[in-house]
C-alpha positions as a printed NumPy array, in Angstrom:
array([[270.303,  84.622, -27.599],
       [267.509,  84.82 , -24.875],
       [266.156,  87.447, -22.958],
       [267.084,  87.758, -19.373],
       [266.003,  89.486, -16.027],
       [267.145,  92.784, -15.082],
       [270.264,  92.188, -12.451],
       [270.176,  93.905,  -9.226],
       [271.595,  97.5  ,  -9.8  ],
       [271.489, 101.095,  -8.603],
       [268.213, 102.641,  -8.945],
       [269.212, 106.006,  -7.417],
       [267.973, 108.414,  -9.628],
       [268.851, 112.001,  -7.765],
       [271.352, 114.071,  -9.359],
       [274.27 , 114.339,  -7.089],
       [276.745, 116.931,  -8.871],
       [277.864, 119.827,  -6.502],
       [275.496, 122.583,  -6.616],
       [272.855, 120.99 ,  -8.658],
       [269.882, 122.1  ,  -6.331],
       [270.292, 124.646,  -3.658],
       [267.514, 125.997,  -1.368],
       [267.71 , 129.733,  -0.774],
       [266.587, 131.078,   2.568],
       [264.717, 134.52 ,   3.035],
       [266.31 , 137.693,   4.14 ],
       [267.428, 140.922,   2.984],
       [270.819, 141.626,   4.092],
       [273.077, 144.129,   2.146],
       [276.677, 142.924,   1.495],
       [279.173, 145.777,   1.399],
       [282.244, 144.   ,  -0.338],
       [283.7  , 145.145,  -3.556],
       [283.579, 142.987,  -6.546],
       [285.487, 142.571,  -9.65 ],
       [282.931, 142.439, -11.919],
       [284.345, 143.086, -15.51 ],
       [282.854, 145.917, -17.317],
       [281.133, 147.29 , -14.344],
       [282.827, 150.492, -13.228],
       [280.185, 151.537, -10.719],
       [279.687, 149.069,  -7.731],
       [277.509, 150.394,  -4.99 ],
       [276.559, 146.47 ,  -3.785],
       [278.695, 143.463,  -3.729],
       [278.937, 139.866,  -4.323],
       [281.432, 137.373,  -4.252],
       [284.456, 137.438,  -6.548],
       [284.883, 133.792,  -6.316],
       [282.805, 130.525,  -6.287],
       [283.236, 127.709,  -4.379],
       [280.26 , 125.675,  -4.309],
       [280.583, 122.579,  -2.089],
       [284.264, 122.88 ,  -2.116],
       [284.439, 122.868,  -5.951],
       [287.141, 124.773,  -7.935],
       [286.709, 128.4  ,  -8.692],
       [284.511, 128.949, -11.698],
       [285.948, 131.733, -14.065],
       [283.632, 134.82 , -14.569],
       [281.99 , 134.462, -17.803],
       [283.475, 137.642, -19.255],
       [286.856, 136.532, -18.568],
       [286.447, 133.247, -20.563],
       [284.01 , 134.766, -23.342],
       [284.584, 138.026, -25.326],
       [281.526, 139.979, -24.191],
       [281.03 , 143.554, -23.286],
       [278.509, 144.819, -20.62 ],
       [275.64 , 146.772, -22.125],
       [274.888, 150.497, -20.563],
       [272.264, 149.221, -18.211],
       [272.   , 150.922, -14.592],
       [273.458, 149.283, -11.709],
       [271.528, 148.34 ,  -8.561],
       [271.453, 151.131,  -6.051],
       [270.275, 151.124,  -2.46 ],
       [267.233, 152.778,  -3.42 ],
       [266.405, 149.983,  -5.898],
       [266.828, 147.572,  -2.876],
       [264.33 , 149.555,  -0.902],
       [261.926, 149.626,  -3.904],
       [262.19 , 145.85 ,  -4.326],
       [261.752, 145.357,  -0.517],
       [258.422, 147.153,  -0.646],
       [257.329, 145.018,  -3.568],
       [258.463, 141.733,  -2.203],
       [258.952, 142.165,   1.719],
       [261.649, 139.586,   2.997],
       [262.196, 137.949,  -0.277],
       [265.108, 140.38 ,  -1.462],
       [268.348, 138.316,  -1.132],
       [271.75 , 140.128,  -1.145],
       [273.903, 137.638,   0.735],
       [276.718, 136.684,  -1.194],
       [276.771, 133.256,   0.288],
       [273.113, 132.861,  -1.049],
       [273.772, 134.559,  -4.345],
       [276.765, 131.965,  -4.984],
       [274.68 , 129.071,  -6.45 ],
       [272.43 , 131.173,  -8.57 ],
       [275.427, 133.006, -10.203],
       [276.879, 129.798, -11.461],
       [275.43 , 127.422, -14.019],
       [275.029, 123.924, -12.995],
       [277.643, 122.655, -15.333],
       [280.178, 125.012, -13.671],
       [281.261, 126.671, -16.964],
       [279.656, 130.197, -16.626],
       [279.601, 132.789, -13.581],
       [277.827, 135.959, -13.416],
       [278.247, 138.535, -10.558],
       [274.598, 139.414,  -9.832],
       [274.235, 141.186,  -6.489],
       [270.627, 140.81 ,  -5.956],
       [268.156, 137.851,  -6.166],
       [264.298, 138.748,  -5.943],
       [261.793, 136.021,  -5.182],
       [258.319, 136.863,  -6.149],
       [255.219, 134.743,  -5.549],
       [252.667, 136.217,  -7.901],
       [252.555, 137.45 , -11.37 ],
       [251.495, 140.933, -10.063],
       [254.937, 140.951,  -7.873],
       [256.706, 140.204, -11.069],
       [255.01 , 142.812, -12.881],
       [255.755, 145.479, -10.325],
       [259.489, 144.175, -10.237],
       [259.923, 144.611, -14.191],
       [258.011, 148.01 , -14.178],
       [260.616, 149.297, -11.834],
       [263.389, 147.615, -13.762],
       [262.196, 148.94 , -16.993],
       [262.039, 152.519, -15.579],
       [265.502, 152.168, -14.03 ],
       [266.897, 150.424, -17.099],
       [268.031, 147.451, -14.817],
       [268.801, 144.272, -16.757],
       [266.869, 141.07 , -15.49 ],
       [268.018, 137.34 , -15.627],
       [264.808, 135.142, -15.2  ],
       [265.868, 131.866, -13.475],
       [263.916, 128.698, -12.775],
       [265.557, 125.562, -11.768],
       [268.98 , 126.688, -13.315],
       [269.413, 123.452, -15.025],
       [270.145, 124.71 , -18.567],
       [272.977, 123.514, -20.606],
       [273.946, 126.711, -22.481],
       [274.116, 129.439, -19.666],
       [270.71 , 130.908, -20.371],
       [269.518, 131.008, -16.692],
       [272.481, 132.687, -15.29 ],
       [273.81 , 136.333, -15.303],
       [276.625, 137.2  , -17.582],
       [277.565, 140.354, -15.555],
       [275.483, 141.885, -12.616],
       [271.82 , 141.372, -14.019],
       [269.174, 141.283, -11.197],
       [268.215, 137.532, -10.895],
       [264.232, 137.198, -10.793],
       [263.639, 133.58 ,  -9.538],
       [260.327, 131.904, -10.003],
       [261.133, 129.277,  -7.236],
       [258.317, 130.592,  -4.958],
       [255.702, 130.818,  -7.686],
       [255.127, 126.962,  -7.177],
       [251.164, 126.661,  -7.088],
       [248.888, 124.486,  -9.053],
       [246.182, 126.566, -10.084],
       [243.666, 124.154, -11.429],
       [243.415, 120.65 , -12.972],
       [240.425, 119.226, -14.943],
       [240.067, 115.505, -14.485],
       [238.182, 114.95 , -17.475],
       [240.332, 116.715, -20.071],
       [243.641, 116.487, -18.398],
       [244.312, 120.187, -18.695],
       [246.724, 121.391, -16.051],
       [247.288, 125.203, -14.952],
       [250.184, 126.16 , -12.883],
       [252.514, 128.471, -12.026],
       [255.694, 128.775, -13.665],
       [257.988, 127.79 , -10.512],
       [256.503, 124.168, -10.021],
       [258.984, 121.596, -10.411],
       [258.467, 119.152, -13.15 ],
       [258.974, 115.916, -11.086],
       [256.503, 117.512,  -8.384],
       [253.834, 118.135, -11.205],
       [254.378, 114.672, -12.481],
       [253.427, 113.294,  -8.971],
       [250.476, 115.588,  -8.73 ],
       [248.784, 114.329, -11.945],
       [249.816, 110.916, -11.786],
       [247.777, 110.761,  -8.458],
       [244.862, 111.821, -10.838],
       [245.763, 109.096, -13.408],
       [247.401, 111.342, -16.007],
       [251.349, 112.122, -16.656],
       [253.004, 115.095, -17.872],
       [253.73 , 115.134, -21.621],
       [257.474, 115.662, -20.906],
       [260.116, 113.868, -18.956],
       [263.842, 115.103, -18.356],
       [266.848, 113.903, -16.505],
       [266.713, 117.149, -14.512],
       [262.985, 116.791, -13.631],
       [263.806, 116.89 , -10.038],
       [264.986, 120.549, -10.265],
       [263.863, 121.942, -13.51 ],
       [260.593, 124.228, -13.439],
       [257.913, 124.149, -15.877],
       [258.087, 127.828, -16.87 ],
       [261.982, 127.192, -17.863],
       [260.648, 123.893, -19.647],
       [258.478, 126.09 , -21.811],
       [260.694, 129.066, -22.124],
       [263.192, 126.731, -23.58 ],
       [260.798, 124.487, -25.452],
       [262.499, 121.619, -23.793],
       [262.084, 118.026, -25.493],
       [262.994, 115.324, -23.236],
       [262.257, 111.528, -23.313],
       [258.547, 111.58 , -24.081],
       [258.882, 113.468, -27.494],
       [258.51 , 110.513, -29.675],
       [255.007, 109.816, -28.214],
       [253.656, 113.133, -27.201],
       [255.508, 115.729, -29.388],
       [256.874, 119.153, -28.597],
       [255.58 , 121.68 , -25.979],
       [254.587, 123.822, -28.846],
       [251.688, 121.518, -29.342],
       [250.752, 120.41 , -25.577],
       [251.014, 124.061, -23.984],
       [247.758, 125.409, -24.391],
       [248.042, 128.958, -22.904],
       [250.689, 131.044, -20.98 ],
       [250.615, 133.992, -18.777],
       [253.495, 136.256, -19.473],
       [254.815, 139.461, -17.921],
       [256.496, 141.853, -20.622],
       [259.52 , 143.945, -20.012],
       [257.565, 147.048, -19.134],
       [255.491, 145.089, -16.644],
       [252.399, 144.585, -18.665],
       [250.659, 141.303, -17.615],
       [249.712, 139.389, -21.113],
       [247.117, 136.935, -19.955],
       [246.472, 134.183, -22.557],
       [246.04 , 131.518, -20.121],
       [243.478, 129.714, -21.982],
       [242.5  , 126.057, -21.334],
       [241.017, 125.571, -24.813],
       [242.273, 123.159, -27.383],
       [241.097, 125.042, -30.135],
       [241.378, 128.816, -30.519],
       [241.53 , 130.111, -33.986],
       [241.292, 133.798, -33.212],
       [244.055, 135.867, -34.34 ],
       [247.748, 135.255, -33.905],
       [248.903, 132.534, -31.614],
       [250.981, 134.728, -29.39 ],
       [251.865, 132.071, -26.597],
       [254.144, 130.798, -29.42 ],
       [256.449, 133.879, -29.313],
       [257.333, 132.975, -25.845],
       [257.893, 129.328, -25.926],
       [261.496, 128.793, -26.769],
       [262.326, 132.579, -26.465],
       [264.327, 131.785, -23.198],
       [262.949, 134.715, -21.346],
       [264.132, 137.351, -23.718],
       [260.821, 138.592, -24.653],
       [258.835, 137.963, -21.486],
       [258.864, 136.234, -18.107],
       [256.427, 133.282, -18.284],
       [254.646, 133.5  , -14.848],
       [251.914, 130.525, -15.406],
       [251.255, 127.641, -17.777],
       [248.161, 125.657, -19.285],
       [249.149, 122.273, -20.454],
       [247.365, 119.394, -21.655],
       [248.274, 116.222, -19.775],
       [247.838, 112.495, -21.394],
       [246.008, 109.826, -19.666],
       [248.617, 107.853, -17.4  ],
       [249.545, 104.566, -19.352],
       [248.255, 101.403, -17.607],
       [251.165,  99.367, -18.708],
       [254.686, 100.809, -19.231],
       [257.469,  98.163, -20.739],
       [261.011,  98.779, -21.036],
       [263.516,  96.926, -22.945],
       [267.617,  97.578, -22.801],
       [269.331,  96.06 , -25.973],
       [273.056,  95.926, -27.065],
       [273.686,  96.399, -30.827],
       [276.706,  95.548, -32.692],
       [276.81 ,  98.725, -34.723],
       [275.035, 101.917, -35.449],
       [273.467, 100.433, -38.84 ],
       [271.98 ,  97.77 , -36.56 ],
       [270.384, 100.693, -34.322],
       [269.028, 102.361, -36.863],
       [267.477,  98.915, -38.196],
       [266.111,  98.252, -34.882],
       [264.401, 101.503, -34.791],
       [262.675, 100.718, -38.045],
       [261.526,  97.404, -36.813],
       [260.246,  98.798, -33.582],
       [258.192, 101.581, -35.26 ],
       [256.681,  99.04 , -37.613],
       [255.691,  96.302, -34.919],
       [254.874,  98.404, -31.985],
       [253.002, 101.315, -33.639],
       [251.254, 103.662, -31.232],
       [252.456, 102.209, -27.936],
       [256.044, 102.93 , -28.85 ],
       [256.926, 106.076, -26.419],
       [260.665, 106.312, -26.289],
       [263.603, 104.949, -28.365],
       [267.121, 106.01 , -26.951],
       [270.564, 105.253, -27.699],
       [274.008, 105.384, -26.248],
       [277.386, 104.2  , -27.276],
       [279.902, 102.276, -25.429],
       [281.899, 105.008, -23.958],
       [278.798, 106.22 , -22.296],
       [278.243, 102.842, -20.549],
       [281.945, 103.061, -19.335],
       [281.179, 106.563, -17.874],
       [278.275, 105.497, -15.919],
       [279.726, 102.572, -14.729],
       [283.069, 104.219, -13.629],
       [281.57 , 107.368, -12.227],
       [278.305, 106.278, -10.955],
       [278.679, 102.31 , -10.441],
       [275.703, 101.662, -12.246],
       [275.779,  98.011, -13.705],
       [275.536,  97.12 , -17.516],
       [272.579,  94.519, -17.505],
       [273.435,  93.317, -20.935],
       [276.866,  91.892, -22.673],
       [279.118,  94.739, -23.889],
       [278.086,  96.116, -27.103],
       [279.359,  99.042, -29.161],
       [275.955, 100.439, -28.949],
       [272.923, 100.401, -26.402],
       [269.237, 100.965, -27.219],
       [266.4  , 101.519, -24.675],
       [263.   , 100.861, -25.825],
       [259.761, 101.932, -23.985],
       [256.356, 101.238, -24.559],
       [253.328, 102.637, -23.045],
       [249.649, 101.33 , -23.453],
       [246.602, 100.098, -21.87 ],
       [246.673,  96.603, -21.747],
       [249.834,  94.969, -20.011],
       [249.629,  91.382, -21.475],
       [249.192,  92.887, -24.992],
       [251.984,  95.444, -24.774],
       [254.242,  92.895, -23.297],
       [253.507,  90.209, -25.916],
       [253.97 ,  92.868, -28.832],
       [257.424,  94.045, -27.358],
       [258.558,  90.554, -26.739],
       [257.863,  89.696, -30.438],
       [259.97 ,  92.607, -31.754],
       [262.924,  91.471, -29.363],
       [262.709,  88.246, -30.422],
       [262.932,  89.127, -34.212],
       [265.977,  91.725, -33.539],
       [267.831,  89.346, -31.66 ],
       [267.131,  86.091, -34.308],
       [268.143,  88.521, -37.186],
       [271.5  ,  89.69 , -35.461],
       [270.156,  93.355, -35.192],
       [270.685,  92.995, -31.462],
       [273.261,  90.856, -29.499],
       [271.657,  90.806, -26.279],
       [268.649,  92.218, -24.462],
       [266.701,  92.288, -21.106],
       [263.058,  93.527, -20.551],
       [261.486,  95.17 , -17.515],
       [257.747,  95.45 , -16.546],
       [257.771,  96.697, -12.878],
       [258.417, 100.033, -11.79 ],
       [261.731,  99.458,  -9.917],
       [263.469,  97.475, -12.833],
       [262.185, 100.246, -15.323],
       [263.728, 102.927, -13.186],
       [267.021, 100.833, -13.269],
       [267.101, 100.762, -16.739],
       [266.149, 104.494, -17.16 ],
       [269.01 , 105.386, -15.043],
       [271.564, 104.1  , -17.451],
       [270.207, 106.875, -19.914],
       [269.032, 109.555, -17.698],
       [272.444, 109.657, -15.772],
       [275.012, 110.072, -18.669],
       [274.966, 113.652, -18.166],
       [275.815, 113.459, -14.427],
       [278.726, 110.797, -15.377],
       [280.008, 113.139, -17.93 ],
       [280.071, 116.106, -15.426],
       [282.367, 113.885, -13.224],
       [284.706, 113.011, -15.893],
       [286.14 , 116.598, -16.175],
       [285.341, 119.674, -18.305],
       [282.501, 118.955, -20.598],
       [282.072, 120.438, -24.259],
       [278.307, 119.762, -24.919],
       [276.536, 119.792, -28.199],
       [272.761, 119.261, -28.726],
       [272.079, 118.84 , -32.269],
       [269.659, 117.41 , -34.674],
       [270.391, 115.559, -37.728],
       [268.994, 113.207, -40.384],
       [268.872, 109.747, -38.416],
       [271.041, 108.015, -40.815],
       [274.023, 110.511, -40.327],
       [273.415, 110.81 , -36.594],
       [276.527, 109.089, -35.242],
       [278.883, 110.129, -38.079],
       [280.13 , 113.372, -36.282],
       [280.992, 111.394, -33.067],
       [283.553, 109.245, -35.271],
       [284.788, 112.308, -37.281],
       [285.517, 114.182, -34.243],
       [287.418, 111.481, -32.556],
       [289.748, 111.128, -35.321],
       [289.826, 115.041, -35.416],
       [290.691, 115.483, -31.791],
       [292.691, 112.51 , -30.973],
       [294.385, 112.371, -27.644],
       [293.238, 115.959, -26.838],
       [289.817, 114.791, -25.763],
       [289.496, 112.339, -22.889],
       [286.182, 111.172, -24.261],
       [283.958, 111.752, -27.303],
       [280.634, 110.269, -26.707],
       [277.384, 110.2  , -28.428],
       [273.839, 109.544, -27.172],
       [270.259, 110.883, -27.348],
       [266.659, 110.378, -28.733],
       [267.274, 108.712, -31.852],
       [263.558, 108.723, -32.492],
       [263.653, 112.465, -32.758],
       [266.846, 112.703, -34.727],
       [268.467, 114.377, -31.688],
       [272.242, 113.75 , -30.954],
       [273.662, 114.725, -27.521],
       [277.377, 115.097, -28.427],
       [279.66 , 115.367, -25.378],
       [283.429, 116.095, -25.371],
       [285.221, 115.624, -21.929],
       [288.7  , 117.12 , -21.101],
       [290.631, 117.393, -17.812],
       [289.905, 121.275, -17.762],
       [288.67 , 123.802, -20.036],
       [290.73 , 124.21 , -23.063],
       [290.714, 126.852, -25.69 ],
       [292.687, 124.781, -27.903],
       [289.884, 122.288, -27.781],
       [287.202, 124.732, -28.003],
       [288.944, 126.108, -31.273],
       [289.021, 122.534, -32.837],
       [285.373, 122.023, -32.044],
       [283.922, 125.198, -32.937],
       [282.736, 126.372, -35.474],
       [283.57 , 122.914, -36.753],
       [280.567, 121.139, -35.007],
       [278.367, 123.745, -36.257],
       [279.544, 124.098, -39.927],
       [279.077, 120.103, -40.226],
       [275.619, 120.293, -38.886],
       [274.808, 123.005, -41.28 ],
       [276.126, 120.845, -44.209],
       [273.533, 118.15 , -43.171],
       [270.912, 120.824, -42.823],
       [270.553, 120.139, -39.258],
       [269.948, 122.171, -36.215],
       [272.759, 123.568, -33.752],
       [270.295, 123.451, -31.231],
       [267.842, 120.472, -30.931],
       [266.167, 120.976, -27.472],
       [268.608, 122.926, -25.141],
       [268.101, 126.229, -26.733],
       [270.727, 128.779, -27.553],
       [271.323, 130.888, -24.214],
       [274.473, 132.57 , -24.012],
       [276.674, 129.601, -25.438],
       [275.37 , 129.306, -28.764],
       [273.785, 132.938, -29.446],
       [276.388, 133.622, -32.312],
       [275.834, 130.38 , -34.118],
       [272.257, 131.01 , -34.902],
       [273.054, 131.872, -38.484],
       [274.053, 128.223, -39.056],
       [270.42 , 126.983, -38.642],
       [268.419, 130.157, -39.548],
       [268.794, 132.424, -42.584],
       [269.537, 136.057, -42.278],
       [266.264, 137.163, -43.025],
       [264.889, 135.086, -40.203],
       [267.349, 136.313, -37.733],
       [266.602, 139.884, -38.444],
       [262.97 , 139.287, -37.963],
       [263.964, 137.831, -34.543],
       [265.831, 140.829, -33.732],
       [262.921, 143.044, -34.766],
       [260.549, 141.283, -32.349],
       [262.671, 141.391, -29.562],
       [263.079, 145.241, -30.256],
       [259.166, 145.505, -30.195],
       [258.621, 143.763, -27.119],
       [261.616, 144.691, -25.088],
       [263.013, 147.956, -26.483],
       [265.501, 148.668, -23.648],
       [266.88 , 144.996, -24.078],
       [266.51 , 144.439, -20.409],
       [265.186, 140.956, -20.464],
       [268.189, 138.243, -20.541],
       [270.531, 140.238, -22.223],
       [273.468, 138.642, -24.055],
       [271.405, 135.476, -24.819],
       [269.634, 133.955, -27.743],
       [270.281, 136.481, -30.443],
       [273.431, 137.442, -31.933],
       [274.49 , 140.881, -31.113],
       [273.786, 143.559, -33.728],
       [276.307, 145.099, -35.549]])
């Protein structure tokens, strides 16, 4: 076999699913319609009783699909609206049409019935809002780009939505250390462009980078495509500014790489999904921009060969290996069917994307070429292609990054984001295909092999309780038997809060609940999320 050039194929990288990204307009109109919001008996304000973003089918209210009861929070009154308007004049949104998109998660599986969206621009405004909500016992749903997979960013009932969209300013950047300080509402892709112009890159990259906010990334401890090379946000985030439930501003926005004084409080909020405090600013370490990036896309005859190819790449590429992603043949079928992307290699049971990032183009290209020749000659890879220029690199990355979009067009998606020992990573996919049979349209597996992270997705024509019962808790129990994690990088949100016990012992869960009670005694921050309800 020989390597060949990448054929011409679509390089469009923008998300195209309905409602993926919406722009809110400013205004402060008060809707007066009544809303049938389960569990809410007093409704002085209104939000729409249906959701039809871009003509899409109605999304069922979350409490109608899931067994959840509204907690005894207050409801938003006209007096509350007036108070909010004094704090952020012109940025209190109550128009049902504008509230529609931010009440529905982007997977269109969950829908809340919030009646008000607040758009602060500063940490002080967030502080004043939370001070008022804490006094009034109003529940608050922090929201960034609303790109989450587990329902953590949308209200369950009528929580006040606090959007960070207008908190989008870069505060500082140091061109020697590469330390970026910015507000939480900065869009990841825009930050990437900002630091690239200064010869640096962001330490994380996600398929949703065009919409997700850096504050949301930190709040969910997002992993993404650069985890193999640059590690977790727990290592690259240097400091945070956080507003606590009672409005207290905790300023730990240090730009120091070393600070060994007392408890590292920022770690409490990384991955806490807005349940302990609202992140308003981030200090993050950005790596130097690689001078040379090479990408290879390979076809493998089996998952054993995928693992052996990974071992070969680690051994021969060393420090320049920056990503190792895999996808199965059904993923390739779906991106072709729904997005019309072209497979650049011959059909194979599995595909692998290998990326190198380094400082010398010729040196890196030679190392990657040597690896590809070895895996081709040994039969680990049946076909492959390599790209060095940016346009072709994006074409190859689109095949991996747009799988989520293709799945969303295939029907209702049951999504699982799990960590497993790499040698068992694909076994669950095979198991579920047998278990589910024709009840599922597709059962696919792809993900970050270098991180031991499987994205398991099951599609159906529509939501099916029978299918959900066949999947859960089976998937979580199977994962626990392998000593894996039920959430590798997406968080727990609303959908997975009750399965925390599959990955954490009771003592750890109890301690988390105690921390929540300490920092948010009234439970107003992102309720119904992350932690199981206490008996």
